[in-house]
N, C-alpha and C positions, 0 to 999 in steps of 0.2 A: 268251744271253738277258739276263744281267746287263749286259753291255756295251751291248746294244741299248737297254735301259731307261735306262742312263746317258746314251747319246747323245740319247735322246728328251727327258729332263729337262734335259740340258745346253744344249739349244737356247735355253732362256729363263732358266735358273737359274745365276748365277755360281758358287754353291757347288758345283753339280753339275759345272760345267766345271772347277773347280779339282780336284775329286776325280778326274775323268776324266784330267786332267793327271798327277796322282799315280799313277794306275793305269798309264798309258803309260810314265811315267818308270821305275817299278818293273820294268816288262817290258822295259826297254831301248830303247823306241821314243821316243828323245829328240826327234826332229822332231815326232812327234805330240804329245808332252808340251808342247813349246814352243807349238804351235798352240793347244792347249787352254788353256794358261796365259794366252796373249795374249788369247784370247776372254774368259776369266774377268776379266781386267783391264779389257778394254773394256766388259764388262757391269756393272762396278762392284763387283768383289769387295772385301770388307773383311775384314782390313786389307790395303790395297793393297801395303804394303811386303813382305808375305809372298809375294804372287804375283810381285812384281818380283824378289825373290831367287831364286825358283824358275825364272824365266825366265833369269836370269844362269847358274844351275846348268846349265840345259839347253844354253845356248850353249857353256858350258865343256865339257860332255860331248861336244858335237858338234865340238869343236876350233875353234870360231869365236870366238877370243879377242877379236878386234877388236870384234865386236858385244857381247861380254860387257862389255868396258871402256866401250863407248859407253853401255850401260845404267847401269853404275856411275857414269859421269860425269854422267848425267842425275839420278841420285839425289843426288850431291854438289851439283849446282847447285840442286836443289830444297830443300836445307837438311838433308838426312839427315846424322846425326852419330854413329850407333851403330857405330863401328868395331869394338868388341869383338865384336859379333854376327858381323861378316863375318870377322874374324881367327880366330874359333873355328869357322868353317864348313869342315869338311874337304872338302866338295864343291868348294870354291874353291881348294884347295891348289895346283893347277897354275898359278893366276894369280899367285901371290905372288912368283915369281921374275922377273916382268916389272917393269921400272922404273915402268911406269904404275901398278902397285899402290901403291907407296910414295907417289907423287904424289897419287893419288886419296885414300888414307887421310889424308894430310896435310890435304887440302882438307876432308875430312869432320871431322877433328879441329878445324879452325877453326870449322866449323859448331857443334860441340858446345861449344866454349869460345871464343866470339867475343870476350869481353873481354880475352883474353890476346894478341890480334893486332890488333884494330881500334884505330887511333890515337885515335879519339874518346873512348874510355873512359879515356884517360890525360890528358885535358885538365885535370883537377882534381887531379892527383897532387901538385902543389906544396903542397897543404894536408896531406899525410900527415905523420905524425910524433907525437912527444911534446912537448907545448907547455906553457909557463906563459902565462897570459893576463893582460896588463896593461890596466887600465881607469883612465884619468885618471892615468897614470904609476905606478900602484900594482899590484903583483902580487896579484890577487884570485882567480884561478881556475886550474884545470888542465884540459887537454883532451888526450885520446888519439884520434888519427885514424888509422884502420886500413883496409886493404883486406880484404874478406871475400868469400865466395861466388865463388871462381874469379876474383878481382880485378874482379868486376863492380860491387861496392857499396863506397862509402866510408862507413865507420861512425864516427860521432862520439860520444864519451863525455865529457861536459862536467860539471864539478863546481866549485862556488865555496866560499869560506870561510864563507858564511852557511848552508850546507846545501842550497842550490839545486842541482839537477841537471837536465840535459837530454840527450837522445840524438837523433841524426838519421841518416837513411839517404839517401845521394845516389847517383843512378845516371843514366847516359846512356840516354835512351829512343831507341833506334835507329829505331823505327817512325815517330816524329814528329820525329826529329832535334833533340832538345832535352834539357836536363838537368832532372831532378826531384829535389827534396829534401823529405822528410817529417820534421818535427821534433815531438817530444813532450817534456814536462817535468814536474817535480814539482808544478807549479801546475795541472796538468790541461790545459794548452794543447796544441793540435794545429794545426800550420802546414803548408800545402801550397804549396811554392815551386816555380816553374817558370822556366827561363831558359837561359843558356848563356854562351859566351864573347862578350864585347863589348870589342873592341880588346885582346884578351889577358887580360881580367879576367873571372873567373867572376861572373856577375850573375844574381840571381834576383828575381822579382817575386811578390808575394802581397798581395791585399787592400789596394791603395793603399800598398804598402810596397816598397822596393827594398833588396836586400841584396847587397853586393859583397865579394869577397875579393881584395884587392890584394896581390900579391907584392912586398915591399919589399926582397927579397934572399933568399939561400938559406936563411936562418934566421929570417925575419920575414914574417908574413902579417897584414895588417890587415883585420879584418872590420867593415864599416860598414853599419848599418841606418838607412834614411831613410824618412820619411813624406811623402806628397803629397796634396793635395786635387784637383789638376788634371792630374797626370802630367807637369808641366813644371818646376815649382819644387819643391825637396826640402829637408826639414828633418831634420838629423841627430838620431837618437833613441838610437843606441848606437855606440860606437867602442871596439873591443877589439883590442889588438895581441897577436898570437900570437908568442911568442919561443921558438925551439927549445930544449928542455931539454938540458943537457949532462951 
């Protein structure tokens, strides 16, 4: 009677379909469980990742490892990155000896930590380090440039001899294929710069201003800020030379 009611509600309810799959799985009917889970997924079960993992478990129990890895591959290609969830799942233990497991987990790890592998995130690394900043030939400031948040964000901490300080966060925006920098300072300023590499030079634009970071050697980076009224001719407003501190 209970099974009949489940079947009746399952015809339209993704949650009921998922429960039906669980019931069949517990009873050892893994083919029936697989069918119910797939119907739950097709019906829009949320969270979808839960039912996808149950489908993979069912294929594993049926000994259909190729299909299990096909589903794992689909998850990896869709951006799934929670490898700890899969590595802790004892129902998938029989898959871990297959070389495809290591390959798939590596792809998922790249999804979880894209900044550690995508080369675009490393385009601005030449600015990293501990620097003295010279303005007009005089050493007037210090700046610490560090990678934070799984090497995704370049964090700047700038202070000068007058008590002025500023901080910025720079990151590659993979969705829009450009760099973004947000800058704040002790004067209450807030700048939103956007840009990217132009002829190998990191170049940002904001509010009729252009800011470039020119690498002059392994231990020297020149930051130049210019203004323009027409976007064609530029007037230099700031010129700071970052010299690596020894």
